[in-house]
N, C-alpha and C positions, 0 to 999 in steps of 0.2 A: 192463557195468561200472557200478558205482554211483559217482556223483560227489557228494562232500560239499559242502554249501553253505558259503559263507564268511560267517559272521555279522558279522565285522569290516567286510567290504565293504558289506553291507547297512546296518549301522549308520552307516558312513561316508557313504553316499549320503543316508540320512535326515538326519544331522547337517548335511551340506552343504546340503540343501534348506532345513532350518530356518534355517541361518545366512543363506542367500540371502534367504529370506522376511523374516528379522529386519532385514536391511539395507534391503530395499525398504520395510518398515514404518517404519524410521527416517527414510526420505526423505518418506513420505506423512503419517504421524501428526502431526508438529509443525505441518503445514500444514492440518490439518482445519479449524481456525477460519476460514481463508480460503475453504475450500470451503463452510462454513456461511454465511459472509457472501455468497458468490455465490448460494447457494440462497435466501437472504432477498431479494436483489435480484430474482431470477426470480419468486419467490412473489408479490411485491408489484407489480412495475412492468412486466413484459412484457404483451403484448396480452391474454393469458388469466389474468393475475394478479389478486390481490384488489383492488388499486387501480392500474390501468394508468396509466403515466406515460411518454409517449414520450421525454421528455428524459432521465429517470433510467434508462430502459431501454437507452440507448446505452452505459451502463457494462458491461452484461452481456457483450457480445461481446469487447471488449478484456480484460476481467477473466479470462475462461476461456482466451482464445487466447494472451495474452502473460503476464499476471501469474502465474497459477497454475503454468504450466510453468517460468517463470523462478525462482520462489521454491523450487520443488521442486529445481531444478538447484542453486541456491545452498545449500540444505540438504544435498544430497548432497555437494557440493564441500567444504562446511564440515566434514562428518563425516570426510572424508579428510584435509584439509589446512587446517583453520581458515579464516580470512577470505580468505587468498590463494587457496586452492582454490575457495572459493565464488565469488569474483569471476571467475576464469578459467572455471569451470563455467557461469556465467551468460552470459558472452560466447559460449562455444561453443554453448550451447543457442539463443541468438538466431540463430545461423547456421542451425541445423536448422529453426527456425520459418520463417525467410525462404525457405529452400530448398524446404520443403514447399509454401508458398504459391505459389512460382514453378511447381513441377511441376503443381499443380492448375490454375493459370491456363493453362498451356500445354495441358493436357488439355482443358479447357473450350473453348479456342479451336478445337479440332478438331471439336467437335460441330456437328451441323447445327442450324439455327435451329429453336427449339421443343423440342429435346431437353432433358431435365432435366440441370442442371449438377451437378457434384460439389461438395459443400460443403467447408469448411475441415476439415483434420485437425489436431487439437490435439496438441501435442508432449509429452504426458505420458510416453510410453514413450521418446521422444527425450531428454527431460530425465533420465530414469533411466539412460540409456545415456551421454549426453554428460557429465553431471555428474561421476560417479565417474571416467570415463575422462580428462577434462581435468584433474581434480585430481590423480589418481595420476601422470599423466605430468609435470605441473608439479612435483610433489614429487620425482620421479626426476631431472628436469633440474636442479633446485636442488642435489641431492646431488652432481652432477657437478663443480660449481665451488664447493662449500662450502669455505670456508677458503682459497680460491685467489684471491679478489678483493682487489686492493690497497686499503689503507686510504684512506677518503675516497670510494671509488667504489661502496660497498655499495648505497646508495639508488638510484643511477643504474642499476646492474645489476638490482636487484630490480624496479624499476618497469618498465624496458624489457623485461626477460625475460618478465614476466607479460603485458605488453601484446602483445608479439610472439607469444608462445605462444597467447594468447587469440585473436589474429587467425588463426593457423594452424588452431587447433581449430575456429574458426567456419567456415572454409572446408571442413574435414572434415565438419562438421555440415551445411553447405549442400548438399554433393553426395552422398557415399555414405550418410550417416546419414539424411538426409531421404528419399532414395529407399527405403532399407531400412525405415524406420518407416512410411512411407506404404504400403508393401507389406504389412507386418505387420498394420497396422490394417485394411487392406482384407480380408485373409484372415480375421482374427478376426471382423470385422464380418459378413462373409458367412457364417461358420460359425454365429454367433449367430442371424442371420436365418434360416438353414436350419433350425436347431433350433426356432425359434419357428413358422415356417411349417408344419413337419411335426409340431408339438405334441410335441416331444421335449425341450424345455427342462427338464422335471422330472427327466429322467435325470441331470442334472448333480449332483443330490443324492447319487447313488451314489459320486461322487468327493469332493464337498465335505464331507459329514458325517464319513466316516472320516478325511479329511485334518485336520479340526478337532481330533478326539480325539488325533491324533498330532502336533499343532502344525505341520502342513505347509500350513495354509491361507493363511498370509501371502503366499506366493509366488503362489498363485492369485488371492487377493483383490486385493492391491496391484499385482501385475504384469499382470493381465488384466482382472478385473472392474471395478476402479475406473476405469482409462482408458477402457474401452469404455462403462461406465455414464455417465461424464461427457459423452462424445461424444453418447450417445443422449439424455441429459437436455437437452443444448444444442439438439438438433433437435426433440424432442418435449415438453420440459418435465418429463419424468420418465423413470425407467428401472427396470425390474423387476430388473436385474442387481444393484442395491444391496441387494436383499432375499435374494439367493441364499444369502449367508453370514451376514448380520446378523440374520435372523429369530430372535427369542428363543423362539419357540413350541416347537420340538423339545426344547430343553434344559429348559425349565420343565416340559414334559410328562413327561420322564424323571424329574425330581426329585420331581414329585407322585406318580408311580407308586411310587417308593421310600418316600415319606411314608406311603402307604396299604398297600403290600404288601411293603416291605422288612423287614429284620430288623437287630437290633443297632445298631452305631454308624452304619451307612449310613442306617437309618431315622431315627435320632435327629437326625442332622445335616442331613437332606435339606430340611426346611422352611426353615431359615436359609439354606442354599445356594440355594434357589429364589428367595428375596427378593434375594439378592446378584446372582444371574444375571439375573433378569427386570427388576429396577429399576436395578441398578447396571451391568448390561451386561458383567459379568465372566464370560464363557462358560466359562472354564477350570475353574470349580468343579464342573461336571457331568461332566467328563471321567473322573475316577476311578470314578464310578458305572457308566459304560459299560465301562471297562477291567476292572472286577472280574467282569464277565460279558459278554465281547465280543459275544455274540449280540444284546445290546441295541442294538448299532449298527444292526441291521436296523430297530429301532423308530425310531431317529433318522432313518434314510433314508426310512422310510415317512412320518414327519411332515414332513420336508423336502420330499419330493415333493408332499405334499398342499398345503403352503403355496405352492410354486411354481405348481402347477396352479391354485389359487384366484386368484392374482395374474394368471396368464396368461389365464384365462377372463374375468375382470372388467376386464382391461386396466388394472391398477393399478401404481403404482411410487412411488419416492421422487425428490425433486428433487436430492438430493446424498447422499453416503455418510452412514450412521448410525454414528457412532463415539463412544463404545463401543456395542456392540449391545444397548442398553437399550430397553425399550418406550417410554421417554420420548424418547430420541433418534430412534427410528423414527417416532413420531407427529409430532415437530417437523419432520421432513424429508418427511413425506408430502405428495404433490401434492394440490392443492385438490380434485380430483375422485376421489381414491383412498382416502378415509378408511374407507369401509365395506368395501372390498375388502381393504385392508391389515389392518384389525382382524379380519376374517373369516379371513384367511390365518394370522394368529398364533393365533387361537382354535382353528381346525380342525387346524393342525399340532400344537398342544399336545395336543388331544384324541386324535388318531390315535396319537401317540407314547405317550400315557398308556395307551391301550387295549392297544396291542401290547406295551408293556413290562410292563403289569400281568399280561397272560396269561402272559408268559415267567416273571415272578417267581413267580406262583402255581404254575406247573407245576413249578418247581424248589425250592419252599419246603421240602419235607422234606429234600432233600439239603443245602440251605443251613443249616437248623437243626442237622442232624447234624454238618456241618463246624464250625459255631460251637461246638457242645458239645464237639467234639474239640480245641478251642483254635486252630483255623485262623482267622487274622485277614486275610481277603481284602480288606477295605476299606482297612486301613492299607497293605497291599502294593500295592493299586491306586493309592493316593495317592503312594506312593514311585515307582511306575512312571510316573505322570503327571509328576512332577517330573523324572524321568530323561529322559522324552521332551522336556520343555521345556528341559532343559539347565541348570536352576538352580532354587533353592528359591523358593517362592511363599508370601507371608503368607496368602493366601486358602486355599490347600491345606493349609498348616500349621495353620490354624484348624480345618479338618475333622478333622485327625489329632489335634488337642489339643496342639500345640506350646507354646501359651501356658502351660498347666498344667505341662507337663514342664519348660519353661525356668524357671518360677518355682520348681519343686521343686529343680532343680539349684542355683539361686542360693541358696536358703534352706538346703539340706541339705549342699551340698558347698563352700560358700564360694566364690562366683564371684570372678574376678579383679576387683579394684576399678578404677574409672576414676580415674586419678591423672595429673596433668601439672603441670609448673611453668610452662607457657606460659599466658598470660592468654587466656581463652576469651571472645571477643566475637562470633564468627561461626561458627555450627554449620550444617553442610551435610549433608543426607540425599542419598545418591547411589544411583541404580540405572541400569539400562541406558538407559531412555528418559528418565528424569528427570521422569516424570509421575505415573501412578497410585499405585504402591506407595510411592515415596519422598515423594510429596505427603501421603499419609495419615499416614505416620510423622512427618513434620515437623509436621503439625497436632497430633498427640498430644503431642509434646514441647513444642511452643510453648505449648499449654494448660497443661502442668505447670509450665513456667517462669513463666508469667504468674501462676498461682495461688501460686507461691512469692514473688511480689512483685518479680521481677527484670524490669526494663524496658529495659536497655541491651545485651541479648544478642539477636542476630537468629538466626532458625532458618529456613532456606530449603531447597528441594530442587532438585537439578540432575541432569543426565545425567553419568555418570562421565567421558565425553569432554569435558565442559565445566568440569571442576574446575580451579581455579586457586589461586594462592598466597594468596588472600584468606581461605581457609578455615582456621580455627584447630582445629576438631574435625570429623572426617568420620565419619558413621555409615553403614555398609553392611551388607548381608547377608554372611555369612561367606565365601561362595564368590566374592564380588566385592571383598573387601578388598585383596587383592594388586594388582589392577588399579587400584584407587583410590589406593593408596600410591605407585604409579609417577607419578601425576599430581600428587600433593601430598605429597612425601616429608617436608616439614617440619611437617605437621599431625599432630595426634594422631588415631589411627584406632580406632574402636570397632566391633566386629563383633556382629551380633545374628542370631538365628534368625528372628525375626518382627517386621516393622516395626510391627505394630499394637499389640503389648503386650509389650515386653521389660523385664525387671527392670533392665537396664542404664540405662534412662531415669532411674530414681530416682537412680542413682549419678551420672549426668551432672548432674542438677538439684542434687544435693548439692555436687558440685564447683563449679558456678557460684555457688551460694549462699555457700560458704566463701570463694571468691575475692572475691565482692562485699563480704563482711564485712571481709576483710583490707584491701580498698581503702578502706573507710569508716573 
């Protein structure tokens, strides 16, 4: 009997993993500056640092053991239930930290004299569990008595309910969660040690490189590699795990192969994409090139394995996560004794990917030219598929496809809807999921246009959609995010764009601001 596969189920699983990874990324990415600061302290002030300083080195331990897990917990709680969720999440995670320390102290007390003692386990995974759990349960509890508290007692109930629930969740963190996370970290740490001891760590590229192309890497990176890497860096001053996913070599190698051996739009766009990927750290720009010919994922795997092998043989690593995965970020986080090895790993991984991808592209060149002559646009289809895998549009991918020109053509030829509002516009907000990369660049573009128009009393900022508030007069989002943004700021004017980098709507917004400025004058 033949059983038909269920594509909906497969898609649902993939989307579920993507959403889970995005949620983990939302907890970690805003706190990368703190990880960078910790990396700077270790680079300069520990015993093997550039400028050892015993006094300042005392910051390193509390920084990684208390501050980093607690701010991750607060961020997770804030994502779920704003400040109230963040506070309860932080209290709960403090319980997990203390519980873990007690378990380790009890274990070390059973060891015979002279046996190596177990070191601290940092509660990064504990924070990623307790943060959302405490915030979600606090939100649920508040919903039970919402509207039922007598007038005048609201503040009393709000304060004591959060304090009492924080206390309860801290106890939950102290006992079962601390025990669970200590066990998870021990198992994962032993697994990594086994892979390293048996020279099998390069095999992780078989999982990581395809996962990146399908946007499934965040769950692996932020859920496993980052916590383990931070623990390893705390013990050894560096970790190879930070380079398993962030190495820009395979991606730039693939794009260079298309630059020399590709055809059509893929070849024309590859050089610019290589610059964005290698120096900007935006790895997603090379995903369509792999998807238009999936066998090229083998080239990425070969390059990834080469980079990991190089770092493993030369015992090199980074002090802290490199985010985004730019060569600049990688070099800034490279440990003092690892520059040669890390540079070699990037160069060799790029070279191997370039060679393997070049062979594949040359072997299929006649078929590719015939398909192009027949009008088959595989590259645009691959870009569309990449955006579908990501679950939203991307200005970087839109640039590969030529959305800028298309958008401008529509605006000029079809008469795009004008940006009109009676509300005075003083505060313009660009909003995206994370409130960082794409919206920040869009805000920079519009801010420059408004400044050139001579307007100085209008602010242009970027935020995550979850952080939008009533202060926004005009909100600019990508089309698929506008409905979500409107729920947060129903009174603001909302403008939808296809591409944050260069939308014809920006000129309309500038004209609106200029007209309002003249009327006020």
